[in-house]
mmJSON file of the N, C-alpha and C atoms, coordinates in Angstrom:
{"data_MODEL":{"atom_site":{
"group_PDB":["ATOM","ATOM","ATOM","ATOM","ATOM","ATOM","ATOM","ATOM","ATOM","ATOM","ATOM","ATOM","ATOM","ATOM","ATOM","ATOM","ATOM","ATOM","ATOM","ATOM","ATOM","ATOM","ATOM","ATOM","ATOM","ATOM","ATOM","ATOM","ATOM","ATOM","ATOM","ATOM","ATOM","ATOM","ATOM","ATOM","ATOM","ATOM","ATOM","ATOM","ATOM","ATOM","ATOM","ATOM","ATOM","ATOM","ATOM","ATOM","ATOM","ATOM","ATOM","ATOM","ATOM","ATOM","ATOM","ATOM","ATOM","ATOM","ATOM","ATOM","ATOM","ATOM","ATOM","ATOM","ATOM","ATOM","ATOM","ATOM","ATOM","ATOM","ATOM","ATOM","ATOM","ATOM","ATOM","ATOM","ATOM","ATOM","ATOM","ATOM","ATOM","ATOM","ATOM","ATOM","ATOM","ATOM","ATOM","ATOM","ATOM","ATOM","ATOM","ATOM","ATOM","ATOM","ATOM","ATOM","ATOM","ATOM","ATOM","ATOM","ATOM","ATOM","ATOM","ATOM","ATOM","ATOM","ATOM","ATOM","ATOM","ATOM","ATOM","ATOM","ATOM","ATOM","ATOM","ATOM","ATOM","ATOM","ATOM","ATOM","ATOM","ATOM","ATOM","ATOM","ATOM","ATOM","ATOM","ATOM","ATOM","ATOM","ATOM","ATOM","ATOM","ATOM","ATOM","ATOM","ATOM","ATOM","ATOM","ATOM","ATOM","ATOM","ATOM","ATOM","ATOM","ATOM","ATOM","ATOM","ATOM","ATOM","ATOM","ATOM","ATOM","ATOM","ATOM","ATOM","ATOM","ATOM","ATOM","ATOM","ATOM","ATOM","ATOM","ATOM","ATOM","ATOM","ATOM","ATOM","ATOM","ATOM","ATOM","ATOM","ATOM","ATOM","ATOM","ATOM","ATOM","ATOM","ATOM","ATOM","ATOM","ATOM","ATOM","ATOM","ATOM","ATOM","ATOM","ATOM","ATOM","ATOM","ATOM","ATOM","ATOM","ATOM","ATOM","ATOM","ATOM","ATOM","ATOM","ATOM","ATOM","ATOM","ATOM","ATOM","ATOM","ATOM","ATOM","ATOM","ATOM","ATOM","ATOM","ATOM","ATOM","ATOM","ATOM","ATOM","ATOM","ATOM","ATOM","ATOM","ATOM","ATOM","ATOM","ATOM","ATOM","ATOM","ATOM","ATOM","ATOM","ATOM","ATOM","ATOM","ATOM","ATOM","ATOM","ATOM","ATOM","ATOM","ATOM","ATOM","ATOM","ATOM","ATOM"],
"id":[1,2,3,4,5,6,7,8,9,10,11,12,13,14,15,16,17,18,19,20,21,22,23,24,25,26,27,28,29,30,31,32,33,34,35,36,37,38,39,40,41,42,43,44,45,46,47,48,49,50,51,52,53,54,55,56,57,58,59,60,61,62,63,64,65,66,67,68,69,70,71,72,73,74,75,76,77,78,79,80,81,82,83,84,85,86,87,88,89,90,91,92,93,94,95,96,97,98,99,100,101,102,103,104,105,106,107,108,109,110,111,112,113,114,115,116,117,118,119,120,121,122,123,124,125,126,127,128,129,130,131,132,133,134,135,136,137,138,139,140,141,142,143,144,145,146,147,148,149,150,151,152,153,154,155,156,157,158,159,160,161,162,163,164,165,166,167,168,169,170,171,172,173,174,175,176,177,178,179,180,181,182,183,184,185,186,187,188,189,190,191,192,193,194,195,196,197,198,199,200,201,202,203,204,205,206,207,208,209,210,211,212,213,214,215,216,217,218,219,220,221,222,223,224,225,226,227,228,229,230,231,232,233,234,235,236,237,238,239,240,241,242,243],
"type_symbol":["N","C","C","N","C","C","N","C","C","N","C","C","N","C","C","N","C","C","N","C","C","N","C","C","N","C","C","N","C","C","N","C","C","N","C","C","N","C","C","N","C","C","N","C","C","N","C","C","N","C","C","N","C","C","N","C","C","N","C","C","N","C","C","N","C","C","N","C","C","N","C","C","N","C","C","N","C","C","N","C","C","N","C","C","N","C","C","N","C","C","N","C","C","N","C","C","N","C","C","N","C","C","N","C","C","N","C","C","N","C","C","N","C","C","N","C","C","N","C","C","N","C","C","N","C","C","N","C","C","N","C","C","N","C","C","N","C","C","N","C","C","N","C","C","N","C","C","N","C","C","N","C","C","N","C","C","N","C","C","N","C","C","N","C","C","N","C","C","N","C","C","N","C","C","N","C","C","N","C","C","N","C","C","N","C","C","N","C","C","N","C","C","N","C","C","N","C","C","N","C","C","N","C","C","N","C","C","N","C","C","N","C","C","N","C","C","N","C","C","N","C","C","N","C","C","N","C","C","N","C","C","N","C","C","N","C","C","N","C","C","N","C","C"],
"label_atom_id":["N","CA","C","N","CA","C","N","CA","C","N","CA","C","N","CA","C","N","CA","C","N","CA","C","N","CA","C","N","CA","C","N","CA","C","N","CA","C","N","CA","C","N","CA","C","N","CA","C","N","CA","C","N","CA","C","N","CA","C","N","CA","C","N","CA","C","N","CA","C","N","CA","C","N","CA","C","N","CA","C","N","CA","C","N","CA","C","N","CA","C","N","CA","C","N","CA","C","N","CA","C","N","CA","C","N","CA","C","N","CA","C","N","CA","C","N","CA","C","N","CA","C","N","CA","C","N","CA","C","N","CA","C","N","CA","C","N","CA","C","N","CA","C","N","CA","C","N","CA","C","N","CA","C","N","CA","C","N","CA","C","N","CA","C","N","CA","C","N","CA","C","N","CA","C","N","CA","C","N","CA","C","N","CA","C","N","CA","C","N","CA","C","N","CA","C","N","CA","C","N","CA","C","N","CA","C","N","CA","C","N","CA","C","N","CA","C","N","CA","C","N","CA","C","N","CA","C","N","CA","C","N","CA","C","N","CA","C","N","CA","C","N","CA","C","N","CA","C","N","CA","C","N","CA","C","N","CA","C","N","CA","C","N","CA","C","N","CA","C","N","CA","C","N","CA","C","N","CA","C","N","CA","C"],
"label_alt_id":[null,null,null,null,null,null,null,null,null,null,null,null,null,null,null,null,null,null,null,null,null,null,null,null,null,null,null,null,null,null,null,null,null,null,null,null,null,null,null,null,null,null,null,null,null,null,null,null,null,null,null,null,null,null,null,null,null,null,null,null,null,null,null,null,null,null,null,null,null,null,null,null,null,null,null,null,null,null,null,null,null,null,null,null,null,null,null,null,null,null,null,null,null,null,null,null,null,null,null,null,null,null,null,null,null,null,null,null,null,null,null,null,null,null,null,null,null,null,null,null,null,null,null,null,null,null,null,null,null,null,null,null,null,null,null,null,null,null,null,null,null,null,null,null,null,null,null,null,null,null,null,null,null,null,null,null,null,null,null,null,null,null,null,null,null,null,null,null,null,null,null,null,null,null,null,null,null,null,null,null,null,null,null,null,null,null,null,null,null,null,null,null,null,null,null,null,null,null,null,null,null,null,null,null,null,null,null,null,null,null,null,null,null,null,null,null,null,null,null,null,null,null,null,null,null,null,null,null,null,null,null,null,null,null,null,null,null,null,null,null,null,null,null],
"label_comp_id":["UNK","UNK","UNK","UNK","UNK","UNK","UNK","UNK","UNK","UNK","UNK","UNK","UNK","UNK","UNK","UNK","UNK","UNK","UNK","UNK","UNK","UNK","UNK","UNK","UNK","UNK","UNK","UNK","UNK","UNK","UNK","UNK","UNK","UNK","UNK","UNK","UNK","UNK","UNK","UNK","UNK","UNK","UNK","UNK","UNK","UNK","UNK","UNK","UNK","UNK","UNK","UNK","UNK","UNK","UNK","UNK","UNK","UNK","UNK","UNK","UNK","UNK","UNK","UNK","UNK","UNK","UNK","UNK","UNK","UNK","UNK","UNK","UNK","UNK","UNK","UNK","UNK","UNK","UNK","UNK","UNK","UNK","UNK","UNK","UNK","UNK","UNK","UNK","UNK","UNK","UNK","UNK","UNK","UNK","UNK","UNK","UNK","UNK","UNK","UNK","UNK","UNK","UNK","UNK","UNK","UNK","UNK","UNK","UNK","UNK","UNK","UNK","UNK","UNK","UNK","UNK","UNK","UNK","UNK","UNK","UNK","UNK","UNK","UNK","UNK","UNK","UNK","UNK","UNK","UNK","UNK","UNK","UNK","UNK","UNK","UNK","UNK","UNK","UNK","UNK","UNK","UNK","UNK","UNK","UNK","UNK","UNK","UNK","UNK","UNK","UNK","UNK","UNK","UNK","UNK","UNK","UNK","UNK","UNK","UNK","UNK","UNK","UNK","UNK","UNK","UNK","UNK","UNK","UNK","UNK","UNK","UNK","UNK","UNK","UNK","UNK","UNK","UNK","UNK","UNK","UNK","UNK","UNK","UNK","UNK","UNK","UNK","UNK","UNK","UNK","UNK","UNK","UNK","UNK","UNK","UNK","UNK","UNK","UNK","UNK","UNK","UNK","UNK","UNK","UNK","UNK","UNK","UNK","UNK","UNK","UNK","UNK","UNK","UNK","UNK","UNK","UNK","UNK","UNK","UNK","UNK","UNK","UNK","UNK","UNK","UNK","UNK","UNK","UNK","UNK","UNK","UNK","UNK","UNK","UNK","UNK","UNK","UNK","UNK","UNK","UNK","UNK","UNK"],
"label_asym_id":["A","A","A","A","A","A","A","A","A","A","A","A","A","A","A","A","A","A","A","A","A","A","A","A","A","A","A","A","A","A","A","A","A","A","A","A","A","A","A","A","A","A","A","A","A","A","A","A","A","A","A","A","A","A","A","A","A","A","A","A","A","A","A","A","A","A","A","A","A","A","A","A","A","A","A","A","A","A","A","A","A","A","A","A","A","A","A","A","A","A","A","A","A","A","A","A","A","A","A","A","A","A","A","A","A","A","A","A","A","A","A","A","A","A","A","A","A","A","A","A","A","A","A","A","A","A","A","A","A","A","A","A","A","A","A","A","A","A","A","A","A","A","A","A","A","A","A","A","A","A","A","A","A","A","A","A","A","A","A","A","A","A","A","A","A","A","A","A","A","A","A","A","A","A","A","A","A","A","A","A","A","A","A","A","A","A","A","A","A","A","A","A","A","A","A","A","A","A","A","A","A","A","A","A","A","A","A","A","A","A","A","A","A","A","A","A","A","A","A","A","A","A","A","A","A","A","A","A","A","A","A","A","A","A","A","A","A","A","A","A","A","A","A"],
"label_entity_id":["1","1","1","1","1","1","1","1","1","1","1","1","1","1","1","1","1","1","1","1","1","1","1","1","1","1","1","1","1","1","1","1","1","1","1","1","1","1","1","1","1","1","1","1","1","1","1","1","1","1","1","1","1","1","1","1","1","1","1","1","1","1","1","1","1","1","1","1","1","1","1","1","1","1","1","1","1","1","1","1","1","1","1","1","1","1","1","1","1","1","1","1","1","1","1","1","1","1","1","1","1","1","1","1","1","1","1","1","1","1","1","1","1","1","1","1","1","1","1","1","1","1","1","1","1","1","1","1","1","1","1","1","1","1","1","1","1","1","1","1","1","1","1","1","1","1","1","1","1","1","1","1","1","1","1","1","1","1","1","1","1","1","1","1","1","1","1","1","1","1","1","1","1","1","1","1","1","1","1","1","1","1","1","1","1","1","1","1","1","1","1","1","1","1","1","1","1","1","1","1","1","1","1","1","1","1","1","1","1","1","1","1","1","1","1","1","1","1","1","1","1","1","1","1","1","1","1","1","1","1","1","1","1","1","1","1","1","1","1","1","1","1","1"],
"label_seq_id":[1,1,1,2,2,2,3,3,3,4,4,4,5,5,5,6,6,6,7,7,7,8,8,8,9,9,9,10,10,10,11,11,11,12,12,12,13,13,13,14,14,14,15,15,15,16,16,16,17,17,17,18,18,18,19,19,19,20,20,20,21,21,21,22,22,22,23,23,23,24,24,24,25,25,25,26,26,26,27,27,27,28,28,28,29,29,29,30,30,30,31,31,31,32,32,32,33,33,33,34,34,34,35,35,35,36,36,36,37,37,37,38,38,38,39,39,39,40,40,40,41,41,41,42,42,42,43,43,43,44,44,44,45,45,45,46,46,46,47,47,47,48,48,48,49,49,49,50,50,50,51,51,51,52,52,52,53,53,53,54,54,54,55,55,55,56,56,56,57,57,57,58,58,58,59,59,59,60,60,60,61,61,61,62,62,62,63,63,63,64,64,64,65,65,65,66,66,66,67,67,67,68,68,68,69,69,69,70,70,70,71,71,71,72,72,72,73,73,73,74,74,74,75,75,75,76,76,76,77,77,77,78,78,78,79,79,79,80,80,80,81,81,81],
"pdbx_PDB_ins_code":[null,null,null,null,null,null,null,null,null,null,null,null,null,null,null,null,null,null,null,null,null,null,null,null,null,null,null,null,null,null,null,null,null,null,null,null,null,null,null,null,null,null,null,null,null,null,null,null,null,null,null,null,null,null,null,null,null,null,null,null,null,null,null,null,null,null,null,null,null,null,null,null,null,null,null,null,null,null,null,null,null,null,null,null,null,null,null,null,null,null,null,null,null,null,null,null,null,null,null,null,null,null,null,null,null,null,null,null,null,null,null,null,null,null,null,null,null,null,null,null,null,null,null,null,null,null,null,null,null,null,null,null,null,null,null,null,null,null,null,null,null,null,null,null,null,null,null,null,null,null,null,null,null,null,null,null,null,null,null,null,null,null,null,null,null,null,null,null,null,null,null,null,null,null,null,null,null,null,null,null,null,null,null,null,null,null,null,null,null,null,null,null,null,null,null,null,null,null,null,null,null,null,null,null,null,null,null,null,null,null,null,null,null,null,null,null,null,null,null,null,null,null,null,null,null,null,null,null,null,null,null,null,null,null,null,null,null,null,null,null,null,null,null],
"Cartn_x":[29.108,28.859,27.554,26.387,25.032,25.324,24.32,24.2,24.241,23.532,23.138,24.77,25.776,26.772,27.732,27.739,28.529,28.438,27.37,26.883,26.964,27.29,27.476,26.334,25.052,23.525,23.296,22.482,21.973,23.182,24.172,25.204,25.137,24.168,23.887,24.874,24.944,25.496,25.743,27.064,27.27,27.058,26.563,26.421,27.68,28.254,29.359,29.048,29.047,28.819,29.966,30.253,31.651,31.132,32.056,31.901,32.805,32.422,33.313,33.075,34.171,34.276,33.537,32.547,32.023,33.124,34.237,35.266,35.763,35.713,36.252,35.17,35.548,34.599,34.309,33.045,32.586,33.583,33.99,35.109,34.127,34.828,34.282,34.587,35.521,36.325,36.855,36.937,37.522,38.334,39.335,40.45,40.678,40.407,40.338,41.657,42.309,43.257,43.041,43.305,43.035,43.863,43.594,44.768,45.74,46.812,48.02,48.677,48.249,48.953,48.455,47.225,46.849,45.769,45.592,44.865,43.855,42.798,41.824,40.834,40.606,39.777,38.361,37.443,35.869,35.223,34.453,33.76,32.566,32.338,31.436,30.073,28.954,27.762,26.764,26.49,25.649,24.356,23.353,21.906,21.43,22.214,21.655,22.652,22.645,23.742,23.201,23.791,22.996,23.322,22.498,22.772,24.179,24.991,26.114,26.35,26.668,26.737,28.411,28.916,30.152,30.69,29.732,29.981,30.189,29.411,29.723,30.393,30.607,30.907,30.441,28.954,28.168,27.147,26.607,25.519,24.529,23.298,21.884,21.235,22.22,21.519,22.556,21.932,22.855,23.481,24.149,24.564,23.376,22.421,21.237,20.362,20.397,19.561,20.769,21.766,22.782,22.401,22.233,22.251,23.252,24.185,25.439,25.322,24.66,24.17,23.57,24.109,23.203,22.774,21.492,20.961,20.724,21.58,21.223,20.109,19.387,18.294,18.347,17.965,17.903,16.868,17.233,16.283,15.263,14.077,12.943,13.089,12.987,13.375,12.387,12.885,12.042,11.703,10.583,10.195,9.976,10.596,10.419,9.459,8.651,7.755,7.622],
"Cartn_y":[64.816,66.029,65.637,66.568,66.304,66.497,65.644,65.667,67.138,68.001,69.349,70.185,69.873,70.407,69.716,68.431,67.771,67.972,68.363,68.701,70.151,70.907,72.422,72.948,72.513,73.186,73.556,74.946,75.272,75.701,76.721,76.892,78.035,78.266,79.39,79.202,77.851,77.406,75.963,75.549,74.005,73.493,71.956,71.197,70.336,70.185,69.165,68.467,67.098,66.105,65.91,65.77,65.377,64.531,63.607,62.984,63.415,63.703,64.173,63.408,63.79,63.221,63.988,63.232,64.017,64.331,64.14,64.659,65.824,66.513,67.902,68.733,70.023,70.897,71.259,71.83,71.775,73.05,72.647,73.77,75.092,75.945,77.294,77.728,76.837,77.173,75.766,75.432,74.359,74.604,73.978,74.39,73.524,74.236,73.419,73.628,72.523,72.228,72.331,73.59,73.817,73.311,73.18,72.82,73.783,73.24,74.272,74.544,73.983,73.848,75.228,75.793,76.993,76.436,77.028,76.682,77.858,77.748,78.563,78.272,78.931,78.818,79.391,78.29,78.803,78.615,79.788,79.679,78.512,78.024,76.744,77.554,77.198,77.694,76.152,75.866,74.984,75.34,74.418,74.575,74.043,72.94,72.058,71.521,71.462,70.77,69.796,68.343,67.495,67.9,67.316,67.481,66.735,67.237,66.538,66.523,65.355,64.948,64.963,65.962,66.044,64.919,64.248,63.319,62.168,61.577,60.262,60.476,61.466,61.977,61.472,61.711,61.199,61.948,61.889,62.958,62.175,62.965,62.439,62.766,63.189,63.821,64.571,65.273,66.225,65.229,66.02,65.838,65.338,66.079,66.114,64.709,64.252,63.082,61.874,62.042,61.122,59.713,58.455,57.334,56.807,57.33,56.786,57.497,58.68,59.347,58.597,58.331,57.546,58.473,58.218,59.048,58.274,58.879,58.053,58.524,57.633,58.11,57.174,57.85,57.348,56.401,54.904,53.713,54.237,53.949,53.786,53.025,53.612,52.665,51.326,50.381,49.117,48.748,48.274,48.097,46.428,46.088,44.442,44.14,43.116,42.97,41.702],
"Cartn_z":[-24.837,-25.56,-26.129,-26.2,-26.615,-28.152,-28.875,-30.636,-30.985,-30.56,-31.061,-31.147,-30.162,-29.916,-30.867,-30.953,-31.818,-33.188,-33.805,-35.004,-35.275,-34.164,-34.59,-34.806,-34.14,-34.124,-33.008,-33.079,-31.764,-30.834,-31.351,-30.54,-29.77,-29.152,-28.303,-26.841,-26.652,-25.691,-25.785,-25.279,-25.514,-24.139,-24.026,-22.691,-22.746,-21.511,-21.12,-20.024,-20.057,-19.216,-18.608,-17.218,-16.803,-15.319,-15.102,-13.983,-12.627,-11.57,-10.623,-9.214,-8.486,-7.189,-6.184,-5.533,-4.159,-3.091,-3.403,-2.221,-2.666,-3.496,-4.106,-4.671,-4.323,-4.807,-6.157,-6.696,-7.824,-8.622,-9.439,-10.134,-10.732,-10.7,-11.439,-12.608,-13.048,-14.338,-14.734,-16.129,-16.721,-17.909,-18.113,-18.755,-20.137,-21.139,-22.514,-23.088,-23.631,-24.401,-26.127,-26.81,-27.995,-28.922,-30.091,-31.214,-31.231,-31.415,-31.647,-30.226,-29.324,-27.643,-27.11,-27.683,-26.78,-25.704,-24.465,-23.467,-23.224,-22.811,-22.438,-21.208,-20.145,-19.047,-19.467,-19.391,-19.482,-18.157,-17.729,-16.517,-16.685,-15.576,-15.485,-14.742,-15.38,-14.929,-14.777,-13.649,-13.265,-13.161,-14.087,-13.953,-12.794,-12.045,-10.958,-10.173,-9.108,-8.483,-7.391,-7.06,-6.251,-5.054,-3.925,-2.418,-2.254,-1.324,-1.152,0.426,0.759,2.206,2.42,3.418,3.687,4.583,5.346,6.264,5.536,4.739,3.887,2.613,2.404,0.707,-0.252,-0.275,-1.169,-1.654,-2.97,-3.701,-3.063,-3.059,-2.776,-1.574,-0.439,0.929,1.402,2.506,3.454,4.648,5.497,6.758,7.616,7.677,8.32,8.192,6.887,6.308,6.056,6.445,6.19,7.035,6.188,7.017,7.509,7.61,8.595,10.074,9.994,11.383,12.422,13.543,14.583,15.563,15.864,16.696,18.466,19.158,20.436,21.413,21.866,22.526,24.091,25.305,26.271,26.379,26.895,27.129,28.123,27.744,28.728,30.074,31.354,32.31,32.255,32.674,32.658,34.079,34.286,35.466,35.518,36.994,37.004,38.101,37.544,38.388,39.348],
"occupancy":[1.0,1.0,1.0,1.0,1.0,1.0,1.0,1.0,1.0,1.0,1.0,1.0,1.0,1.0,1.0,1.0,1.0,1.0,1.0,1.0,1.0,1.0,1.0,1.0,1.0,1.0,1.0,1.0,1.0,1.0,1.0,1.0,1.0,1.0,1.0,1.0,1.0,1.0,1.0,1.0,1.0,1.0,1.0,1.0,1.0,1.0,1.0,1.0,1.0,1.0,1.0,1.0,1.0,1.0,1.0,1.0,1.0,1.0,1.0,1.0,1.0,1.0,1.0,1.0,1.0,1.0,1.0,1.0,1.0,1.0,1.0,1.0,1.0,1.0,1.0,1.0,1.0,1.0,1.0,1.0,1.0,1.0,1.0,1.0,1.0,1.0,1.0,1.0,1.0,1.0,1.0,1.0,1.0,1.0,1.0,1.0,1.0,1.0,1.0,1.0,1.0,1.0,1.0,1.0,1.0,1.0,1.0,1.0,1.0,1.0,1.0,1.0,1.0,1.0,1.0,1.0,1.0,1.0,1.0,1.0,1.0,1.0,1.0,1.0,1.0,1.0,1.0,1.0,1.0,1.0,1.0,1.0,1.0,1.0,1.0,1.0,1.0,1.0,1.0,1.0,1.0,1.0,1.0,1.0,1.0,1.0,1.0,1.0,1.0,1.0,1.0,1.0,1.0,1.0,1.0,1.0,1.0,1.0,1.0,1.0,1.0,1.0,1.0,1.0,1.0,1.0,1.0,1.0,1.0,1.0,1.0,1.0,1.0,1.0,1.0,1.0,1.0,1.0,1.0,1.0,1.0,1.0,1.0,1.0,1.0,1.0,1.0,1.0,1.0,1.0,1.0,1.0,1.0,1.0,1.0,1.0,1.0,1.0,1.0,1.0,1.0,1.0,1.0,1.0,1.0,1.0,1.0,1.0,1.0,1.0,1.0,1.0,1.0,1.0,1.0,1.0,1.0,1.0,1.0,1.0,1.0,1.0,1.0,1.0,1.0,1.0,1.0,1.0,1.0,1.0,1.0,1.0,1.0,1.0,1.0,1.0,1.0,1.0,1.0,1.0,1.0,1.0,1.0],
"B_iso_or_equiv":[0.0,0.0,0.0,0.0,0.0,0.0,0.0,0.0,0.0,0.0,0.0,0.0,0.0,0.0,0.0,0.0,0.0,0.0,0.0,0.0,0.0,0.0,0.0,0.0,0.0,0.0,0.0,0.0,0.0,0.0,0.0,0.0,0.0,0.0,0.0,0.0,0.0,0.0,0.0,0.0,0.0,0.0,0.0,0.0,0.0,0.0,0.0,0.0,0.0,0.0,0.0,0.0,0.0,0.0,0.0,0.0,0.0,0.0,0.0,0.0,0.0,0.0,0.0,0.0,0.0,0.0,0.0,0.0,0.0,0.0,0.0,0.0,0.0,0.0,0.0,0.0,0.0,0.0,0.0,0.0,0.0,0.0,0.0,0.0,0.0,0.0,0.0,0.0,0.0,0.0,0.0,0.0,0.0,0.0,0.0,0.0,0.0,0.0,0.0,0.0,0.0,0.0,0.0,0.0,0.0,0.0,0.0,0.0,0.0,0.0,0.0,0.0,0.0,0.0,0.0,0.0,0.0,0.0,0.0,0.0,0.0,0.0,0.0,0.0,0.0,0.0,0.0,0.0,0.0,0.0,0.0,0.0,0.0,0.0,0.0,0.0,0.0,0.0,0.0,0.0,0.0,0.0,0.0,0.0,0.0,0.0,0.0,0.0,0.0,0.0,0.0,0.0,0.0,0.0,0.0,0.0,0.0,0.0,0.0,0.0,0.0,0.0,0.0,0.0,0.0,0.0,0.0,0.0,0.0,0.0,0.0,0.0,0.0,0.0,0.0,0.0,0.0,0.0,0.0,0.0,0.0,0.0,0.0,0.0,0.0,0.0,0.0,0.0,0.0,0.0,0.0,0.0,0.0,0.0,0.0,0.0,0.0,0.0,0.0,0.0,0.0,0.0,0.0,0.0,0.0,0.0,0.0,0.0,0.0,0.0,0.0,0.0,0.0,0.0,0.0,0.0,0.0,0.0,0.0,0.0,0.0,0.0,0.0,0.0,0.0,0.0,0.0,0.0,0.0,0.0,0.0,0.0,0.0,0.0,0.0,0.0,0.0,0.0,0.0,0.0,0.0,0.0,0.0],
"pdbx_formal_charge":[null,null,null,null,null,null,null,null,null,null,null,null,null,null,null,null,null,null,null,null,null,null,null,null,null,null,null,null,null,null,null,null,null,null,null,null,null,null,null,null,null,null,null,null,null,null,null,null,null,null,null,null,null,null,null,null,null,null,null,null,null,null,null,null,null,null,null,null,null,null,null,null,null,null,null,null,null,null,null,null,null,null,null,null,null,null,null,null,null,null,null,null,null,null,null,null,null,null,null,null,null,null,null,null,null,null,null,null,null,null,null,null,null,null,null,null,null,null,null,null,null,null,null,null,null,null,null,null,null,null,null,null,null,null,null,null,null,null,null,null,null,null,null,null,null,null,null,null,null,null,null,null,null,null,null,null,null,null,null,null,null,null,null,null,null,null,null,null,null,null,null,null,null,null,null,null,null,null,null,null,null,null,null,null,null,null,null,null,null,null,null,null,null,null,null,null,null,null,null,null,null,null,null,null,null,null,null,null,null,null,null,null,null,null,null,null,null,null,null,null,null,null,null,null,null,null,null,null,null,null,null,null,null,null,null,null,null,null,null,null,null,null,null],
"auth_seq_id":[1,1,1,2,2,2,3,3,3,4,4,4,5,5,5,6,6,6,7,7,7,8,8,8,9,9,9,10,10,10,11,11,11,12,12,12,13,13,13,14,14,14,15,15,15,16,16,16,17,17,17,18,18,18,19,19,19,20,20,20,21,21,21,22,22,22,23,23,23,24,24,24,25,25,25,26,26,26,27,27,27,28,28,28,29,29,29,30,30,30,31,31,31,32,32,32,33,33,33,34,34,34,35,35,35,36,36,36,37,37,37,38,38,38,39,39,39,40,40,40,41,41,41,42,42,42,43,43,43,44,44,44,45,45,45,46,46,46,47,47,47,48,48,48,49,49,49,50,50,50,51,51,51,52,52,52,53,53,53,54,54,54,55,55,55,56,56,56,57,57,57,58,58,58,59,59,59,60,60,60,61,61,61,62,62,62,63,63,63,64,64,64,65,65,65,66,66,66,67,67,67,68,68,68,69,69,69,70,70,70,71,71,71,72,72,72,73,73,73,74,74,74,75,75,75,76,76,76,77,77,77,78,78,78,79,79,79,80,80,80,81,81,81],
"auth_comp_id":["UNK","UNK","UNK","UNK","UNK","UNK","UNK","UNK","UNK","UNK","UNK","UNK","UNK","UNK","UNK","UNK","UNK","UNK","UNK","UNK","UNK","UNK","UNK","UNK","UNK","UNK","UNK","UNK","UNK","UNK","UNK","UNK","UNK","UNK","UNK","UNK","UNK","UNK","UNK","UNK","UNK","UNK","UNK","UNK","UNK","UNK","UNK","UNK","UNK","UNK","UNK","UNK","UNK","UNK","UNK","UNK","UNK","UNK","UNK","UNK","UNK","UNK","UNK","UNK","UNK","UNK","UNK","UNK","UNK","UNK","UNK","UNK","UNK","UNK","UNK","UNK","UNK","UNK","UNK","UNK","UNK","UNK","UNK","UNK","UNK","UNK","UNK","UNK","UNK","UNK","UNK","UNK","UNK","UNK","UNK","UNK","UNK","UNK","UNK","UNK","UNK","UNK","UNK","UNK","UNK","UNK","UNK","UNK","UNK","UNK","UNK","UNK","UNK","UNK","UNK","UNK","UNK","UNK","UNK","UNK","UNK","UNK","UNK","UNK","UNK","UNK","UNK","UNK","UNK","UNK","UNK","UNK","UNK","UNK","UNK","UNK","UNK","UNK","UNK","UNK","UNK","UNK","UNK","UNK","UNK","UNK","UNK","UNK","UNK","UNK","UNK","UNK","UNK","UNK","UNK","UNK","UNK","UNK","UNK","UNK","UNK","UNK","UNK","UNK","UNK","UNK","UNK","UNK","UNK","UNK","UNK","UNK","UNK","UNK","UNK","UNK","UNK","UNK","UNK","UNK","UNK","UNK","UNK","UNK","UNK","UNK","UNK","UNK","UNK","UNK","UNK","UNK","UNK","UNK","UNK","UNK","UNK","UNK","UNK","UNK","UNK","UNK","UNK","UNK","UNK","UNK","UNK","UNK","UNK","UNK","UNK","UNK","UNK","UNK","UNK","UNK","UNK","UNK","UNK","UNK","UNK","UNK","UNK","UNK","UNK","UNK","UNK","UNK","UNK","UNK","UNK","UNK","UNK","UNK","UNK","UNK","UNK","UNK","UNK","UNK","UNK","UNK","UNK"],
"auth_asym_id":["A","A","A","A","A","A","A","A","A","A","A","A","A","A","A","A","A","A","A","A","A","A","A","A","A","A","A","A","A","A","A","A","A","A","A","A","A","A","A","A","A","A","A","A","A","A","A","A","A","A","A","A","A","A","A","A","A","A","A","A","A","A","A","A","A","A","A","A","A","A","A","A","A","A","A","A","A","A","A","A","A","A","A","A","A","A","A","A","A","A","A","A","A","A","A","A","A","A","A","A","A","A","A","A","A","A","A","A","A","A","A","A","A","A","A","A","A","A","A","A","A","A","A","A","A","A","A","A","A","A","A","A","A","A","A","A","A","A","A","A","A","A","A","A","A","A","A","A","A","A","A","A","A","A","A","A","A","A","A","A","A","A","A","A","A","A","A","A","A","A","A","A","A","A","A","A","A","A","A","A","A","A","A","A","A","A","A","A","A","A","A","A","A","A","A","A","A","A","A","A","A","A","A","A","A","A","A","A","A","A","A","A","A","A","A","A","A","A","A","A","A","A","A","A","A","A","A","A","A","A","A","A","A","A","A","A","A","A","A","A","A","A","A"],
"auth_atom_id":["N","CA","C","N","CA","C","N","CA","C","N","CA","C","N","CA","C","N","CA","C","N","CA","C","N","CA","C","N","CA","C","N","CA","C","N","CA","C","N","CA","C","N","CA","C","N","CA","C","N","CA","C","N","CA","C","N","CA","C","N","CA","C","N","CA","C","N","CA","C","N","CA","C","N","CA","C","N","CA","C","N","CA","C","N","CA","C","N","CA","C","N","CA","C","N","CA","C","N","CA","C","N","CA","C","N","CA","C","N","CA","C","N","CA","C","N","CA","C","N","CA","C","N","CA","C","N","CA","C","N","CA","C","N","CA","C","N","CA","C","N","CA","C","N","CA","C","N","CA","C","N","CA","C","N","CA","C","N","CA","C","N","CA","C","N","CA","C","N","CA","C","N","CA","C","N","CA","C","N","CA","C","N","CA","C","N","CA","C","N","CA","C","N","CA","C","N","CA","C","N","CA","C","N","CA","C","N","CA","C","N","CA","C","N","CA","C","N","CA","C","N","CA","C","N","CA","C","N","CA","C","N","CA","C","N","CA","C","N","CA","C","N","CA","C","N","CA","C","N","CA","C","N","CA","C","N","CA","C","N","CA","C","N","CA","C","N","CA","C","N","CA","C","N","CA","C","N","CA","C","N","CA","C"],
"pdbx_PDB_model_num":[1,1,1,1,1,1,1,1,1,1,1,1,1,1,1,1,1,1,1,1,1,1,1,1,1,1,1,1,1,1,1,1,1,1,1,1,1,1,1,1,1,1,1,1,1,1,1,1,1,1,1,1,1,1,1,1,1,1,1,1,1,1,1,1,1,1,1,1,1,1,1,1,1,1,1,1,1,1,1,1,1,1,1,1,1,1,1,1,1,1,1,1,1,1,1,1,1,1,1,1,1,1,1,1,1,1,1,1,1,1,1,1,1,1,1,1,1,1,1,1,1,1,1,1,1,1,1,1,1,1,1,1,1,1,1,1,1,1,1,1,1,1,1,1,1,1,1,1,1,1,1,1,1,1,1,1,1,1,1,1,1,1,1,1,1,1,1,1,1,1,1,1,1,1,1,1,1,1,1,1,1,1,1,1,1,1,1,1,1,1,1,1,1,1,1,1,1,1,1,1,1,1,1,1,1,1,1,1,1,1,1,1,1,1,1,1,1,1,1,1,1,1,1,1,1,1,1,1,1,1,1,1,1,1,1,1,1,1,1,1,1,1,1]
}}}
């Protein structure tokens, strides 16, 4: 939680930083457990989302840029002299 939210200043919106796995979809809501046992679903708005490669299941590049992708090229014919 950022400092402004922790001290209840500038509460137009709260920022929350979470760690997620690249193998799951980004959630559209999160569930908060409130005091007294109540629960509430909060919609999530992403200011930015990272590039995601579904092939290598990593953030930072797409399938087209994946370093694990091998491009096979036909060898040039060799001439024997």
